[in-house]
MARKE-684432 format. One record per residue (C-alpha): x negated, y, z negated; residue in one letter. Coordinates in nm, 2 decimals. Last residue first. Example, Ala and Ser with C-alpha at 12.3 -4.5 7.8 and 13.67 -1.06 7.14 Angstrom:
% residues 2
+--------+--------+--------+--------+
|   east |  north |     up | residu |
+--------+--------+--------+--------+
|  -1.37 |  -0.11 |  -0.71 |      s |
|  -1.23 |  -0.45 |  -0.78 |      a |
+--------+--------+--------+--------+
END
This chain:
% residues 191
+--------+--------+--------+--------+
|   east |  north |     up | residu |
+--------+--------+--------+--------+
|   2.06 |  -2.30 |   0.75 |      k |
|   2.02 |  -1.98 |   0.55 |      s |
|   1.63 |  -2.14 |   0.46 |      n |
|   1.44 |  -2.03 |   0.80 |      r |
|   1.59 |  -1.68 |   0.72 |      p |
|   1.40 |  -1.60 |   0.37 |      d |
|   1.46 |  -1.31 |   0.21 |      i |
|   1.32 |  -1.28 |  -0.16 |      w |
|   1.41 |  -1.07 |  -0.42 |      g |
|   1.21 |  -1.04 |  -0.70 |      i |
|   1.34 |  -0.87 |  -1.02 |      n |
|   1.36 |  -0.45 |  -1.22 |      g |
|   1.76 |  -0.46 |  -1.20 |      d |
|   1.81 |  -0.23 |  -0.83 |      d |
|   1.60 |  -0.52 |  -0.63 |      r |
|   1.25 |  -0.52 |  -0.51 |      r |
|   1.18 |  -0.66 |  -0.21 |      y |
|   1.00 |  -0.97 |  -0.01 |      v |
|   1.06 |  -0.99 |   0.34 |      v |
|   1.04 |  -1.32 |   0.57 |      n |
|   0.92 |  -1.39 |   0.90 |      v |
|   0.87 |  -1.74 |   1.02 |      g |
|   0.51 |  -1.91 |   1.07 |      g |
|   0.61 |  -2.16 |   0.82 |      h |
|   0.38 |  -2.19 |   0.50 |      g |
|   0.23 |  -1.87 |   0.61 |      e |
|   0.55 |  -1.67 |   0.59 |      n |
|   0.51 |  -1.33 |   0.79 |      r |
|   0.54 |  -1.06 |   0.59 |      f |
|   0.81 |  -0.78 |   0.53 |      v |
|   0.79 |  -0.57 |   0.21 |      l |
|   0.98 |  -0.39 |   0.01 |      m |
|   1.04 |  -0.15 |  -0.21 |      r |
|   0.62 |  -0.09 |  -0.29 |      h |
|   0.39 |  -0.03 |  -0.61 |      g |
|   0.08 |  -0.19 |  -0.38 |      a |
|  -0.04 |  -0.38 |  -0.63 |      l |
|   0.39 |  -0.49 |  -0.70 |      e |
|   0.40 |  -0.56 |  -0.36 |      l |
|   0.09 |  -0.69 |  -0.25 |      q |
|   0.12 |  -0.99 |  -0.56 |      m |
|   0.54 |  -1.06 |  -0.38 |      v |
|   0.38 |  -1.13 |  -0.08 |      a |
|   0.10 |  -1.30 |  -0.17 |      e |
|   0.32 |  -1.57 |  -0.39 |      g |
|   0.54 |  -1.54 |  -0.14 |      v |
|   0.21 |  -1.71 |   0.11 |      t |
|   0.07 |  -1.49 |   0.36 |      i |
|   0.10 |  -1.36 |   0.72 |      s |
|   0.06 |  -0.96 |   0.74 |      p |
|   0.22 |  -0.75 |   0.93 |      i |
|   0.07 |  -0.43 |   1.08 |      k |
|   0.23 |  -0.14 |   1.14 |      t |
|   0.23 |   0.08 |   1.46 |      e |
|   0.45 |   0.36 |   1.40 |      m |
|   0.80 |   0.57 |   1.64 |      e |
|   0.94 |   0.85 |   1.49 |      a |
|   1.27 |   1.02 |   1.50 |      i |
|   1.45 |   0.81 |   1.66 |      v |
|   1.80 |   0.91 |   1.74 |      i |
|   2.11 |   0.72 |   1.57 |      p |
|   2.37 |   0.53 |   1.86 |      q |
|   2.68 |   0.49 |   1.72 |      l |
|   2.85 |   0.66 |   1.99 |      t |
|   3.21 |   0.64 |   1.89 |      d |
|   3.21 |   0.60 |   1.57 |      l |
|   2.93 |   0.92 |   1.52 |      e |
|   3.21 |   1.19 |   1.67 |      a |
|   3.48 |   1.10 |   1.41 |      d |
|   3.23 |   1.13 |   1.15 |      e |
|   3.08 |   1.50 |   1.33 |      t |
|   2.79 |   1.55 |   1.47 |      e |
|   2.48 |   1.53 |   1.28 |      e |
|   2.32 |   1.24 |   1.43 |      s |
|   2.14 |   1.01 |   1.13 |      p |
|   1.75 |   1.02 |   1.18 |      a |
|   1.53 |   0.67 |   1.25 |      l |
|   1.26 |   0.58 |   1.16 |      i |
|   1.06 |   0.36 |   1.30 |      y |
|   0.84 |   0.06 |   1.27 |      s |
|   0.70 |  -0.16 |   1.48 |      s |
|   0.46 |  -0.46 |   1.48 |      g |
|   0.11 |  -0.66 |   1.49 |      p |
|   0.04 |  -0.97 |   1.39 |      d |
|  -0.21 |  -0.92 |   1.10 |      f |
|  -0.43 |  -1.22 |   0.93 |      e |
|  -0.55 |  -1.24 |   0.61 |      v |
|  -0.93 |  -1.30 |   0.57 |      p |
|  -1.06 |  -1.67 |   0.61 |      a |
|  -1.14 |  -1.97 |   0.35 |      t |
|  -0.87 |  -1.84 |   0.19 |      r |
|  -0.92 |  -2.10 |  -0.19 |      d |
|  -0.97 |  -1.91 |  -0.44 |      r |
|  -0.71 |  -1.66 |  -0.30 |      h |
|  -0.47 |  -1.70 |  -0.53 |      h |
|  -0.64 |  -1.83 |  -0.85 |      s |
|  -0.86 |  -1.50 |  -0.77 |      r |
|  -0.68 |  -1.33 |  -0.72 |      l |
|  -0.41 |  -1.36 |  -1.01 |      r |
|  -0.66 |  -1.31 |  -1.26 |      r |
|  -0.75 |  -0.96 |  -1.12 |      k |
|  -0.39 |  -0.89 |  -1.08 |      y |
|  -0.42 |  -0.64 |  -1.41 |      r |
|  -0.74 |  -0.55 |  -1.43 |      r |
|  -0.71 |  -0.42 |  -1.05 |      l |
|  -0.41 |  -0.30 |  -1.15 |      q |
|  -0.57 |  -0.05 |  -1.46 |      k |
|  -0.83 |   0.00 |  -1.27 |      d |
|  -0.65 |   0.18 |  -0.99 |      l |
|  -0.52 |   0.33 |  -1.24 |      k |
|  -0.75 |   0.54 |  -1.42 |      e |
|  -0.90 |   0.60 |  -1.11 |      r |
|  -0.59 |   0.77 |  -0.99 |      c |
|  -0.62 |   0.96 |  -1.38 |      s |
|  -0.96 |   1.02 |  -1.31 |      e |
|  -0.99 |   1.16 |  -0.93 |      f |
|  -0.64 |   1.38 |  -1.06 |      a |
|  -0.92 |   1.54 |  -1.44 |      a |
|  -1.18 |   1.60 |  -1.14 |      y |
|  -0.99 |   1.77 |  -0.94 |      i |
|  -0.77 |   2.02 |  -1.17 |      e |
|  -0.46 |   2.05 |  -1.32 |      s |
|  -0.43 |   1.76 |  -1.34 |      a |
|  -0.26 |   1.47 |  -1.06 |      h |
|  -0.29 |   1.07 |  -1.04 |      g |
|  -0.18 |   0.90 |  -0.74 |      k |
|  -0.26 |   0.53 |  -0.69 |      a |
|  -0.31 |   0.24 |  -0.44 |      q |
|  -0.35 |  -0.18 |  -0.40 |      a |
|  -0.42 |  -0.34 |  -0.05 |      t |
|  -0.38 |  -0.72 |  -0.03 |      l |
|  -0.49 |  -0.84 |   0.27 |      g |
|  -0.77 |  -1.13 |   0.09 |      t |
|  -1.02 |  -0.83 |   0.28 |      s |
|  -0.91 |  -0.55 |   0.07 |      l |
|  -0.74 |  -0.25 |   0.09 |      h |
|  -0.81 |  -0.02 |  -0.14 |      i |
|  -0.60 |   0.30 |  -0.13 |      v |
|  -0.65 |   0.62 |  -0.34 |      s |
|  -0.41 |   0.98 |  -0.38 |      e |
|  -0.51 |   1.26 |  -0.57 |      c |
|  -0.35 |   1.56 |  -0.71 |      f |
|  -0.43 |   1.88 |  -0.76 |      f |
|  -0.21 |   2.13 |  -0.94 |      e |
|  -0.17 |   2.52 |  -0.94 |      h |
|   0.02 |   2.55 |  -0.65 |      g |
|  -0.02 |   2.26 |  -0.48 |      v |
|  -0.36 |   2.09 |  -0.43 |      r |
|  -0.48 |   1.83 |  -0.19 |      s |
|  -0.72 |   1.49 |  -0.26 |      f |
|  -0.73 |   1.27 |   0.00 |      v |
|  -0.90 |   0.89 |  -0.10 |      v |
|  -1.00 |   0.63 |   0.13 |      i |
|  -1.16 |   0.23 |   0.05 |      c |
|  -1.21 |   0.05 |   0.30 |      e |
|  -1.30 |  -0.35 |   0.29 |      t |
|  -1.34 |  -0.50 |  -0.12 |      p |
|  -1.46 |  -0.83 |  -0.10 |      r |
|  -1.56 |  -0.85 |  -0.47 |      q |
|  -1.30 |  -0.73 |  -0.64 |      a |
|  -1.26 |  -0.59 |  -1.02 |      y |
|  -1.64 |  -0.48 |  -1.17 |      k |
|  -1.74 |  -0.40 |  -0.79 |      e |
|  -1.39 |  -0.19 |  -0.76 |      i |
|  -1.48 |  -0.06 |  -1.05 |      v |
|  -1.80 |   0.10 |  -1.00 |      e |
|  -1.77 |   0.18 |  -0.70 |      g |
|  -1.47 |   0.41 |  -0.70 |      l |
|  -1.60 |   0.55 |  -1.01 |      e |
|  -1.95 |   0.58 |  -0.73 |      a |
|  -1.85 |   0.68 |  -0.44 |      k |
|  -1.55 |   0.94 |  -0.63 |      v |
|  -1.89 |   1.09 |  -0.78 |      h |
|  -2.04 |   1.13 |  -0.48 |      t |
|  -1.83 |   1.31 |  -0.28 |      q |
|  -1.72 |   1.57 |  -0.54 |      l |
|  -2.13 |   1.65 |  -0.57 |      a |
|  -2.09 |   1.67 |  -0.15 |      e |
|  -1.80 |   1.90 |  -0.18 |      g |
|  -1.46 |   1.88 |  -0.11 |      i |
|  -1.31 |   2.19 |   0.12 |      d |
|  -0.93 |   2.18 |   0.07 |      i |
|  -0.66 |   2.22 |   0.28 |      q |
|  -0.63 |   1.82 |   0.28 |      k |
|  -0.90 |   1.69 |   0.19 |      g |
|  -1.10 |   1.42 |   0.25 |      s |
|  -1.29 |   1.10 |   0.12 |      i |
|  -1.30 |   0.83 |   0.38 |      q |
|  -1.59 |   0.55 |   0.20 |      y |
|  -1.67 |   0.18 |   0.41 |      r |
|  -1.75 |  -0.11 |   0.20 |      m |
+--------+--------+--------+--------+
END
């Protein structure tokens, strides 16, 4: 497994890196036997330290957590506890969903855009209706089942996930509704 431990505008010493690798290695070994990469980023705002961690599993799932505290080790422990809870909660589901999977999840390339509204008046906006692209990024679209997509949505804590449905190869979307339920958009079923 590859660890990437860094700090945003703060120096991360060897002792903290060793501690992070040992603690996360223990958690990952206990709950997820096939991790591929772990990214941990420490930052500081005022007197408070923040720790953000993302674990990529070979099944295509991503677990992520954030923690904060007044000390850097306490911030990491808060983050580690959240990751531990996520992986423990989904261990059974991960096993049952991925027991039959013989190959890792395939990813298709895709583009992601962030659009900014124009600062013109509403009347002028009606004439153009052309938002300005302020960021363009490459993203990966996984080929997974709907159940795996819902699990990925819950593990990552995102509001929406675009994926290629393994059942029929079409592009689908799962999203968290305002009432707390999960919505599923499958354009193929709209006929």
